[in-house]
C-alpha positions as CSV (number, residue, x, y, z in Angstrom):
1,X,-4.4,6.6,36.6
2,X,-6.3,6.9,33.4
3,X,-7.6,10.0,31.7
4,X,-11.0,9.9,30.1
5,X,-11.7,12.1,27.2
6,X,-15.1,13.5,26.6
7,X,-16.7,11.8,23.7
8,X,-16.4,13.8,20.5
9,X,-19.2,14.1,18.1
10,X,-18.6,12.0,15.1
11,X,-17.5,14.1,12.1
12,X,-19.2,13.6,8.8
13,X,-17.2,13.6,5.6
14,X,-19.2,13.4,2.3
15,X,-17.9,13.2,-1.2
16,X,-19.8,14.5,-4.2
17,X,-19.0,13.3,-7.7
18,X,-20.2,14.6,-11.0
19,X,-19.7,13.0,-14.4
20,X,-20.0,15.3,-17.4
21,X,-20.1,14.0,-21.0
22,X,-19.1,16.9,-23.2
23,X,-19.1,17.5,-27.0
24,X,-16.1,19.7,-28.0
25,X,-17.0,22.2,-30.7
26,X,-14.4,23.1,-33.2
27,X,-12.0,20.3,-32.2
28,X,-10.2,19.0,-35.3
29,X,-7.7,16.7,-33.6
30,X,-6.7,15.2,-30.3
31,X,-4.2,18.0,-29.8
32,X,-7.1,20.6,-30.1
33,X,-9.2,18.5,-27.7
34,X,-6.3,18.3,-25.2
35,X,-5.8,22.1,-25.2
36,X,-9.5,22.7,-24.6
37,X,-9.9,20.1,-21.9
38,X,-6.8,21.0,-20.1
39,X,-7.8,24.7,-20.0
40,X,-11.3,23.8,-18.8
41,X,-10.0,21.5,-16.1
42,X,-7.5,24.2,-14.9
43,X,-10.3,26.8,-14.7
44,X,-12.6,24.5,-12.8
45,X,-9.9,23.7,-10.3
46,X,-9.1,27.4,-9.7
47,X,-12.6,28.7,-9.6
48,X,-14.4,26.0,-7.6
49,X,-11.6,24.2,-5.7
50,X,-12.7,20.8,-7.1
51,X,-10.7,17.8,-8.3
52,X,-11.3,17.2,-12.0
53,X,-9.9,14.8,-14.5
54,X,-10.7,13.5,-18.0
55,X,-11.8,9.9,-17.3
56,X,-13.5,8.8,-20.4
57,X,-13.4,9.1,-24.2
58,X,-9.7,9.8,-24.3
59,X,-9.4,8.6,-27.9
60,X,-12.2,10.6,-29.3
61,X,-11.3,14.1,-30.6
62,X,-14.8,15.7,-30.2
63,X,-16.0,14.0,-27.0
64,X,-14.8,13.8,-23.5
65,X,-15.9,12.5,-20.1
66,X,-14.9,14.6,-17.1
67,X,-15.0,13.4,-13.5
68,X,-15.4,16.2,-10.9
69,X,-15.2,15.5,-7.1
70,X,-15.8,17.8,-4.1
71,X,-15.5,17.1,-0.4
72,X,-17.5,18.7,2.4
73,X,-19.4,17.9,5.6
74,X,-22.8,19.0,4.1
75,X,-24.5,17.4,1.2
76,X,-26.4,20.6,0.3
77,X,-23.1,22.5,0.0
78,X,-21.6,19.7,-2.2
79,X,-24.7,19.8,-4.5
80,X,-24.6,23.6,-4.7
81,X,-20.9,23.6,-5.8
82,X,-21.3,20.8,-8.3
83,X,-24.4,22.5,-9.8
84,X,-22.3,25.7,-10.1
85,X,-19.7,23.7,-12.0
86,X,-22.3,22.4,-14.4
87,X,-23.7,25.9,-14.9
88,X,-20.2,27.3,-15.6
89,X,-19.4,24.6,-18.1
90,X,-22.8,25.1,-19.8
91,X,-21.8,28.8,-20.5
92,X,-18.5,27.9,-22.2
93,X,-18.8,28.2,-26.0
94,X,-16.2,25.6,-26.8
95,X,-18.1,22.7,-25.2
96,X,-21.6,21.4,-25.0
97,X,-23.0,19.2,-22.2
98,X,-24.4,16.0,-23.6
99,X,-25.1,14.4,-20.3
100,X,-24.3,14.7,-16.6
101,X,-25.1,13.1,-13.2
102,X,-24.3,14.0,-9.6
103,X,-23.8,11.5,-6.9
104,X,-23.2,12.1,-3.2
105,X,-21.4,9.4,-1.3
């Protein structure tokens, strides 16, 4: 005797990524940069519940590349959250956004 299950609707999982290239104002050493970047990453994680990491320009003391990722089932929600992250970073005096791009996979 076999049991048949009703077909479930396929669930959608989307991943949004954002790459930010930042200029760090007032950084005089890698130690200064590390302090600023670590603080920024912690604030983004707590405020927006995103995954964030420094993924480029580790050896430059006034430039960094941050990767931000967010998971949802709606692309509009992902785009909205990542845009809020960009707006938040843009208001921080210690950093200046040089470039960014958003991609939804």
